[in-house]
C-alpha positions in Angstrom: 110.3 101.9 132.2 112.7 103.1 129.6 110.7 104.5 126.7 108.2 107.2 126.1 105.2 105.0 125.7 105.5 104.0 129.3 103.2 106.8 130.3 102.1 108.2 133.6 100.5 105.9 136.0 97.9 108.5 137.1 95.0 109.2 134.8 94.0 112.7 133.8 91.1 113.8 136.0 88.7 114.9 133.2 84.9 114.4 133.0 82.9 112.5 130.5 81.3 113.9 127.3 77.5 113.5 127.4 76.9 112.4 123.8 78.4 109.0 123.1 76.6 107.6 120.1 78.6 105.7 117.5 77.6 105.8 113.9 74.6 108.0 114.6 74.2 111.6 115.8 77.2 112.5 118.0 77.5 116.1 119.3 75.7 117.4 116.2 77.4 115.5 113.5 75.7 112.5 111.8 77.7 109.7 110.4 75.8 107.3 108.1 76.3 103.7 109.0 78.1 102.0 106.1 78.9 98.5 104.9 82.3 97.6 106.2 85.0 95.9 104.3 85.0 92.2 104.2 85.3 90.8 107.7 87.8 88.0 108.0 86.2 86.9 111.2 83.0 86.3 109.4 84.5 84.4 106.4 84.8 87.6 104.3 81.2 88.6 104.6 80.7 92.4 104.7 79.2 93.7 107.9 77.1 96.8 108.7 78.0 98.9 111.7 75.0 97.5 113.6 76.3 94.0 113.1 79.7 95.0 114.4 78.1 96.5 117.5 76.2 93.3 118.1 79.2 91.1 117.7 81.4 93.4 119.8 78.8 93.1 122.6 79.0 89.3 122.4 82.8 89.4 122.6 82.4 91.6 125.7 86.0 92.9 125.9 88.7 94.9 124.1 92.4 94.5 125.0 94.7 97.4 123.9 98.4 98.0 123.9 100.0 101.4 124.2 96.6 103.0 125.0 96.6 103.6 128.8 94.2 105.8 130.7 96.7 108.7 131.2 97.7 109.0 127.5 95.6 111.5 125.6 92.6 110.8 128.0 92.0 107.3 126.7 90.3 106.6 130.0 87.1 108.4 129.0 86.8 106.4 125.7 87.3 103.1 127.5 84.7 104.1 130.1 82.2 105.2 127.4 82.7 101.8 125.5 82.1 99.9 128.7 79.0 101.9 129.6 77.4 101.8 126.2 78.5 98.4 124.9 79.6 96.5 128.0 83.2 96.1 126.7 85.6 95.4 129.6 89.0 97.0 128.9 92.6 96.2 129.8 95.8 97.8 128.5 99.5 97.0 128.5 101.6 100.1 128.0 104.5 99.8 125.5 106.2 101.5 122.6 105.0 101.5 119.0 107.7 99.0 118.0 106.9 96.8 121.0 103.2 96.7 120.0 104.0 95.4 116.5 106.4 92.9 117.9 103.8 91.6 120.3 101.2 91.2 117.5 103.7 89.2 115.5 105.1 87.1 118.4 101.6 86.1 119.7 99.9 85.3 116.4 99.3 81.7 117.5 98.1 82.7 120.9 97.0 86.4 120.6 96.1 88.5 123.6 95.8 92.0 122.2 93.1 93.5 119.9 94.2 97.1 119.1 97.1 99.4 119.5 98.1 103.0 119.1 101.3 103.7 117.2 103.2 106.7 115.8 102.2 107.2 112.2 105.6 106.1 110.9 105.0 102.7 112.5 101.7 102.2 110.6 103.3 101.0 107.3 105.8 98.9 109.4 102.9 97.0 110.9 101.3 96.5 107.5 104.6 95.2 106.1 104.9 92.8 109.0 101.4 91.5 108.0 100.0 91.8 111.6 97.0 94.2 110.8 93.5 93.9 109.5 91.6 96.7 107.7 88.6 98.5 108.9 87.3 101.8 107.5 85.0 103.6 109.8 81.8 105.6 109.1 84.0 108.8 109.2 86.5 107.5 106.6 85.9 110.3 104.0 86.6 113.0 106.6 90.1 111.7 107.4 92.9 113.5 105.4 94.6 111.3 102.9 98.0 111.6 104.7 96.4 110.3 107.9 95.1 106.9 106.7 96.2 103.7 104.9 94.4 103.4 101.6 93.1 99.9 102.6 92.2 100.9 106.2 95.0 99.0 108.0 95.8 102.1 110.0 94.1 105.5 110.6 95.2 108.5 112.6 92.9 109.5 115.4 94.7 112.6 116.8 97.5 115.0 116.1 100.4 116.3 118.1 103.2 118.8 117.9 106.5 118.6 119.7 106.7 121.1 122.5 108.9 122.2 125.4 107.7 121.4 129.0 109.7 123.6 131.4 109.8 123.4 135.2 109.8 127.0 136.2 111.2 126.2 139.6 114.4 124.9 137.9 114.5 127.3 134.9 114.1 131.0 135.6 113.6 131.9 131.9 111.6 129.1 130.2 112.8 128.6 126.6 110.5 129.6 123.8 112.9 128.7 121.0 115.5 126.1 120.0 118.1 128.9 120.3 117.0 129.6 123.9 117.4 125.9 124.6 120.9 125.8 123.2 122.0 128.8 125.3 120.6 127.5 128.6 122.4 126.1 131.6 120.0 123.2 132.4 119.7 119.7 131.2 117.2 118.7 128.5 115.4 115.4 128.3 114.1 113.8 125.1 113.5 110.1 125.9 114.7 107.0 124.1 115.4 107.9 120.4 116.3 104.3 119.6 112.7 103.1 120.3 110.2 105.8 120.7 108.2 107.7 118.1 107.8 110.8 120.3 111.6 111.0 120.8 112.3 110.5 117.1 109.8 113.2 116.3 111.6 115.6 118.7 114.8 115.1 116.6 112.8 115.8 113.4 111.3 118.9 115.0 114.8 120.2 115.7 115.8 119.3 112.2 112.8 121.2 110.7 113.6 124.3 112.8 117.2 124.3 111.5 116.5 123.8 107.8 116.1 120.0 107.6 113.1 117.8 106.9 112.1 114.2 106.9 114.7 113.4 104.3 117.5 115.4 106.1 117.6 114.7 109.8 121.2 115.8 110.2 120.4 119.3 111.5 118.4 117.7 114.3 121.2 115.2 115.1 123.7 118.1 115.2 121.5 120.1 117.6 121.4 117.3 120.1 125.1 116.5 119.7 125.8 120.1 120.7 123.7 119.6 123.9 125.4 116.4 124.6 128.9 118.0 124.2 127.8 120.7 126.7 126.9 118.0 129.2 123.3 119.0 129.0 121.5 116.0 127.4 119.5 114.1 130.1 118.8 110.4 129.6 115.9 110.5 132.0 112.5 109.3 130.7 110.1 112.1 129.8 107.4 110.6 132.0 105.2 112.4 134.5 106.9 111.0 137.6 110.3 112.4 136.6 108.8 115.8 136.0 106.9 115.6 139.3 110.1 114.7 141.3 112.0 117.6 139.7 114.4 115.4 137.8 113.7 117.1 134.5 114.2 120.8 133.9 113.1 120.9 130.3 111.6 118.0 128.4 110.6 117.6 124.7 107.4 115.8 124.2 104.1 116.0 122.4 102.0 119.1 123.3 99.1 116.9 124.6 101.5 115.1 126.9 103.1 118.3 128.1 99.7 119.9 128.8 98.5 116.8 130.5 101.6 116.5 132.8 101.3 120.2 133.7 97.7 119.7 134.7 98.4 116.6 136.7 101.3 118.0 138.7 100.8 121.7 139.1 99.7 124.2 136.4 101.6 127.0 138.0 104.9 125.2 138.1 105.2 124.3 134.4 105.1 126.1 131.1 104.3 124.6 127.7 105.7 126.2 124.6 105.8 125.3 120.9 109.4 126.3 119.7 109.3 129.5 117.7 111.6 128.5 114.8 109.6 125.4 114.0 108.4 122.0 115.1 106.7 118.9 113.6 103.1 118.0 113.4 102.3 114.3 113.2 99.6 111.8 114.2 99.0 108.6 116.1 97.2 105.7 114.4 95.2 102.8 115.6 96.1 99.3 114.3 93.9 96.3 114.7 95.6 93.0 115.3 95.1 90.6 112.4 94.8 87.9 115.0 92.7 89.8 117.5 90.7 87.7 119.9 88.0 90.4 120.0 88.1 91.7 116.4 84.7 93.4 116.3 85.3 95.1 119.7 88.5 96.5 118.1 86.6 97.7 115.1 84.0 99.3 117.3 86.7 101.0 119.4 88.2 102.5 116.2 84.7 103.7 115.2 84.2 105.4 118.5 87.6 107.0 118.6 86.7 108.8 115.4 83.2 109.8 116.4 82.6 113.3 117.7 82.5 112.1 121.3 85.7 110.1 120.9 87.5 113.0 119.3 86.3 115.3 122.1 87.6 112.8 124.6 91.0 113.0 123.0 90.9 116.8 123.0 90.1 116.7 126.7 93.5 114.9 127.0 95.0 117.8 124.9 95.3 115.9 121.7 94.0 117.8 118.6 91.3 115.8 116.7 92.0 114.6 113.2 88.5 115.4 112.1 88.2 119.2 111.4 84.4 119.1 111.6 84.3 118.3 115.3 83.4 121.4 117.3 85.2 121.4 120.7 83.4 122.7 123.8 84.7 126.1 124.7 86.1 124.8 128.1 88.1 122.1 126.2 89.4 124.4 123.4 90.7 127.0 125.8 92.9 124.4 127.6 95.0 124.0 124.5 98.2 125.9 123.4 97.3 129.2 121.7 96.9 128.6 117.9 99.4 131.3 117.0 102.3 129.3 118.5 101.8 126.7 115.8 102.5 129.0 112.8 105.9 127.4 112.1 104.9 123.8 112.9 104.9 121.6 109.8 103.4 118.2 109.1 105.5 115.5 107.5 105.1 115.7 103.7 106.7 112.4 102.7 106.1 109.6 105.1 107.9 107.1 102.9 111.0 109.2 103.2 110.4 109.6 107.0 110.0 105.8 107.3 113.5 105.3 105.8 115.0 108.1 107.9 113.4 106.7 111.1 115.1 103.3 110.4 118.5 105.0 110.3 117.9 107.4 113.2 118.7 105.0 116.1 122.2 104.3 114.7 122.9 108.0 114.0 121.8 108.8 117.5 124.1 106.2 119.0 127.1 107.2 116.9 126.8 111.0 116.9 124.9 111.9 120.0 125.1 109.3 122.8 128.9 109.0 122.4 129.1 112.7 123.5 126.9 112.3 126.6 128.8 113.4 129.7 
């Protein structure tokens, strides 16, 4: 397993949320069922949410890619969908790029319905022509930056790049990029040539050192320095490698860092948002244009954006995209303190970032990996 979306094999041990209604009252917020966009599976006929629920039940299954149990607590959402609608679920874990490639390669014999990709990959999937639109009942609550205008992709949750430090290996856990550069331990980031999380870690370093989505060079320079010091680890930032003590410090989304800490040993690890700055981004669902269970995929997206679905994600340490969702106190207090996010910035120009992300693998190969000792 060579990239970051090959997540941990062990699910987070987190309980269910009691309220699981989709399209009606969910934890205090009421979403009015709406007419959906024209449904290709029904010859272009618009369908109400109740119709989608009925058709999804008839399909009886939803097949995801890149949405395993251990990532952002997807397990509770899949369990809820099975209990409420009878949808059996299976997942194949893979990177954002691999998900899109799978949709395209299997268009004549499709096996997958829905995927979860880094936001930069949303427009890529649309350009490849492998998605179908669906706007949920919560569409108007989703920030403009977090959704495709036509509904081909929509962000369900946010994340910020953080440090996950093994305190048994590092006596003074870093709280800043400057600390990281002055350390005597190796730092793991993952596969920058494939993985959205790893690419965002480079952008986070760039933002902290005066760059942005149009200027990634400060981030490249930072990791080139680590490589020249012999301190850049090529280990996957997956839970097993942290658990075995193979990674001293890893860069990953805050929700992954918090989840790994909880799974392994909360006393052994520290999670920190770097003080100089980091990047805030999101992860979006894409529905396969050729989905064998299209209505189940639509219903899954609907549920993900419901109050219960958003709370499920927060229980996996992923911050909800809908600001109106009130998190239970016991869930809210598990997250990183809000003040640590003061210098974390969202991407302002996703078109620019898309162009930069395409160039990043080559820059990484030419300027960073060549220096790895």
